[in-house]
C-alpha positions as CSV (number, residue, x, y, z in Angstrom):
1,X,22.6,24.8,-82.6
2,X,26.3,25.1,-81.3
3,X,28.4,23.0,-80.1
4,X,28.4,21.6,-76.3
5,X,32.1,22.8,-74.7
6,X,33.0,19.7,-73.0
7,X,35.7,20.1,-71.5
8,X,34.7,23.9,-69.6
9,X,33.5,24.6,-66.7
10,X,30.1,24.6,-66.2
11,X,27.9,26.7,-64.9
12,X,27.0,26.8,-61.4
13,X,23.4,25.1,-60.7
14,X,20.4,27.3,-59.4
15,X,20.0,26.2,-55.2
16,X,23.1,24.6,-55.0
17,X,23.3,22.4,-52.4
18,X,25.3,23.6,-49.5
19,X,28.2,22.1,-48.0
20,X,26.1,20.3,-45.6
21,X,24.1,18.3,-48.2
22,X,26.7,17.1,-50.2
23,X,28.7,16.0,-47.0
24,X,25.1,14.1,-45.8
25,X,25.0,13.4,-49.5
26,X,28.0,11.5,-49.7
27,X,28.4,9.8,-45.9
28,X,24.9,7.7,-47.2
29,X,25.9,7.0,-50.7
30,X,29.1,5.2,-49.0
31,X,26.4,3.2,-46.1
32,X,24.8,2.5,-49.3
33,X,27.7,0.7,-50.9
34,X,28.9,-0.3,-47.5
35,X,32.6,2.3,-47.7
36,X,33.9,4.8,-46.1
37,X,36.2,5.3,-42.9
38,X,37.2,8.3,-40.7
39,X,39.6,9.0,-42.8
40,X,36.9,10.3,-46.1
41,X,34.9,12.1,-43.8
42,X,37.2,14.1,-42.4
43,X,38.5,14.5,-45.5
44,X,34.7,15.4,-47.2
45,X,34.9,17.6,-44.3
46,X,37.8,19.8,-43.9
47,X,37.1,19.9,-48.6
48,X,33.9,21.2,-47.8
49,X,35.0,23.4,-45.3
50,X,37.6,25.4,-47.8
51,X,34.7,25.2,-50.6
52,X,31.7,24.9,-49.6
53,X,30.6,25.1,-53.3
54,X,32.0,22.3,-55.2
55,X,32.2,24.2,-58.4
56,X,35.1,26.6,-57.1
57,X,37.0,24.0,-56.2
58,X,36.5,22.3,-60.1
59,X,37.5,26.3,-62.0
60,X,40.9,26.5,-59.0
61,X,44.6,26.4,-61.1
62,X,45.4,22.6,-61.6
63,X,47.8,23.0,-59.2
64,X,45.5,23.8,-56.7
65,X,43.0,21.1,-57.4
66,X,45.4,18.3,-57.9
67,X,46.8,19.3,-54.3
68,X,43.6,16.9,-52.8
69,X,44.8,14.3,-50.8
70,X,44.3,11.2,-51.1
71,X,41.8,10.5,-49.1
72,X,39.7,13.5,-50.6
73,X,39.7,11.9,-54.3
74,X,36.6,9.5,-52.7
75,X,34.4,12.9,-52.5
76,X,35.5,14.2,-55.9
77,X,35.0,11.1,-58.0
78,X,31.6,10.8,-55.8
79,X,30.7,14.5,-57.1
80,X,32.0,14.3,-60.9
81,X,29.6,10.7,-60.8
82,X,26.7,11.1,-59.3
83,X,26.2,15.6,-59.2
84,X,27.8,16.2,-62.6
85,X,30.8,18.2,-61.3
86,X,33.6,18.9,-63.8
87,X,36.5,19.9,-63.0
88,X,38.3,20.3,-66.7
89,X,40.4,18.2,-68.9
90,X,44.2,20.6,-68.0
């Protein structure tokens, strides 16, 4: 068996959730953990409007990924820790 390439973006899973499903899951998580605010909601909507499939964001150049506003960081961390988003190690 070949070793796994851990720093490469993974293949897009079949039946990836829609942008609205990503947003709903994120907002539900924030509510369940007692966090969130208007800035987080707005940043998530802007992010998901530009990248309806977050796995496409993970394939963007590092400069693009680092240009996200700080309010979008919570969404990205949610996607990484809960939904397997792998933006790479560059």
